[in-house]
C-alpha positions as CSV (number, residue, x, y, z in Angstrom):
1,M,0.1,0.0,0.0
2,T,1.6,3.8,-0.8
3,V,0.1,7.1,0.5
4,A,-1.1,7.9,-2.9
5,A,-3.5,5.1,-2.1
6,I,-4.8,6.1,1.0
7,V,-5.1,9.8,0.3
8,Q,-8.8,10.4,0.1
9,P,-10.6,13.8,-0.7
10,N,-12.8,13.8,2.4
11,L,-9.9,13.2,4.8
12,V,-8.2,16.6,3.0
13,K,-8.6,20.0,4.9
14,F,-7.6,22.9,4.4
15,N,-7.5,26.2,7.0
16,V,-8.4,24.2,9.8
17,V,-8.8,25.9,13.2
18,G,-7.2,24.6,16.4
19,Q,-5.0,26.6,19.2
20,D,-3.0,23.4,19.8
21,R,-1.7,20.2,18.7
22,Q,-4.7,18.0,20.4
23,A,-7.2,20.2,19.1
24,I,-6.0,19.2,15.5
25,I,-5.5,15.8,16.5
26,K,-9.4,15.7,17.8
27,Q,-10.6,17.3,14.8
28,L,-9.1,15.0,12.4
29,A,-10.0,12.0,14.6
30,T,-13.6,13.1,14.5
31,L,-13.1,13.2,10.6
32,Y,-11.7,9.8,10.7
33,L,-15.1,8.6,12.9
34,Q,-17.2,10.0,10.6
35,E,-15.7,8.3,7.4
36,G,-15.8,4.7,9.4
37,V,-11.4,4.5,9.7
38,I,-12.0,4.4,13.3
39,G,-14.9,3.2,15.3
40,D,-14.1,5.0,18.5
41,V,-12.1,8.5,18.9
42,D,-11.1,8.3,22.3
43,E,-9.3,5.3,21.9
44,Y,-7.3,6.3,19.0
45,I,-6.5,9.8,20.5
46,A,-5.2,7.9,23.1
47,A,-3.0,5.8,20.5
48,V,-1.8,8.9,18.9
49,N,-0.7,10.4,22.1
50,E,1.0,7.5,23.5
51,R,3.1,7.8,20.6
52,E,3.7,11.6,20.9
53,Q,5.0,11.2,24.4
54,E,7.9,8.7,22.6
55,G,9.1,12.0,20.9
56,T,7.7,14.7,18.6
57,T,6.1,14.1,15.6
58,G,7.0,17.7,14.4
59,V,9.5,16.7,11.4
60,G,10.4,20.2,11.0
61,G,9.8,22.4,7.9
62,G,6.3,23.1,9.3
63,I,5.1,19.4,9.0
64,A,3.9,16.8,11.6
65,I,3.8,13.3,10.9
66,P,1.5,12.3,14.0
67,H,0.4,8.5,14.1
68,G,-1.6,5.8,15.7
69,K,-1.9,2.4,15.6
70,A,-5.2,0.7,17.2
71,D,-7.6,-1.9,17.5
72,T,-10.5,0.7,16.7
73,V,-8.6,1.8,13.2
74,T,-10.6,-0.4,10.4
75,R,-8.4,0.5,7.3
76,S,-5.2,2.6,6.9
77,A,-5.7,6.2,6.1
78,V,-4.1,9.6,6.0
79,A,-6.0,12.6,7.2
80,I,-4.2,15.8,5.8
81,A,-4.9,19.2,7.2
82,K,-3.2,22.7,6.2
83,L,-3.7,24.9,9.4
84,A,-5.4,28.6,9.2
85,Q,-2.6,29.2,11.7
86,P,0.4,27.8,12.7
87,V,0.5,25.5,15.8
88,E,3.3,24.5,18.3
89,W,4.1,21.3,18.3
90,Q,7.8,20.8,19.8
91,A,9.3,20.3,16.1
92,L,12.7,19.1,15.9
93,D,13.2,22.4,14.5
94,D,11.8,24.3,17.2
95,Q,9.4,25.7,14.5
96,P,5.0,25.9,14.4
97,V,3.9,23.3,12.5
98,E,1.3,24.5,9.3
99,Y,0.7,20.5,7.9
100,V,-0.1,18.0,9.8
101,F,-0.5,14.4,8.5
102,L,-2.6,12.4,10.7
103,L,-1.9,8.6,9.9
104,A,-4.4,5.8,11.1
105,I,-3.2,2.1,11.2
106,P,-4.8,-1.3,12.0
107,N,-3.2,-2.9,15.1
108,D,-2.0,-5.5,12.9
109,G,-0.4,-3.3,10.3
110,D,3.1,-3.1,11.6
111,N,4.7,-3.9,8.0
112,E,2.2,-1.3,6.8
113,H,3.0,1.5,9.3
114,L,6.5,1.5,8.5
115,K,6.5,1.4,4.9
116,L,3.6,4.2,4.8
117,L,5.8,6.6,7.8
118,S,8.6,6.4,5.6
119,E,7.1,6.9,2.1
120,L,5.2,9.9,3.7
121,A,8.4,11.5,5.1
122,G,10.6,10.9,2.1
123,T,7.9,12.5,0.1
124,L,7.6,15.4,2.6
125,M,11.3,16.0,2.6
126,D,11.5,16.9,-1.2
127,D,12.0,20.4,-1.8
128,D,9.2,20.5,-4.7
129,V,6.8,18.7,-2.7
130,R,7.4,21.3,0.3
131,A,6.9,24.2,-2.5
132,K,3.3,22.4,-3.5
133,L,2.5,22.7,-0.5
134,Q,3.4,26.2,0.4
135,A,1.6,27.3,-3.4
136,A,-1.3,25.1,-2.2
137,T,-4.8,27.3,-1.8
138,S,-7.1,24.4,-1.2
139,S,-7.8,20.7,-0.1
140,Q,-7.5,19.5,-4.0
141,D,-4.3,21.6,-4.3
142,L,-3.0,19.3,-1.3
143,E,-5.1,16.3,-2.6
144,Q,-3.3,16.4,-5.9
145,I,0.1,16.7,-4.5
146,F,-0.3,12.9,-3.3
147,E,-2.0,11.7,-6.7
148,K,-0.6,8.6,-8.1
């Protein structure tokens, strides 16, 4: 499975408003619930927060890739959010985050989890991709960056 295969238009949001990372994660987890990606928001958020405790998912360059593996996840997915205002995320470069890529992985998806995370991180480190992120003016623009 590839990142392009799990990017869905209904999971890409532009100008997301939130005061902090918990508010952003909750909004995207609620979106997952509405789309049937997860069965329980609190269980999924607990898995994401557990991972956040291990170390920051703010990879730098205004990007965070939080992720959670849980029994409540029905299928692998990525929710993509361009934030209306940058949010503090304790990123590796100490800069606030503007783009959040929240991964949801079923508990039995160890290899898939690592593959998707690696592919997404590698893609987001590409200067051309970052330029496209900065130039995006809509959810559709964000979605097209990851099309096959």
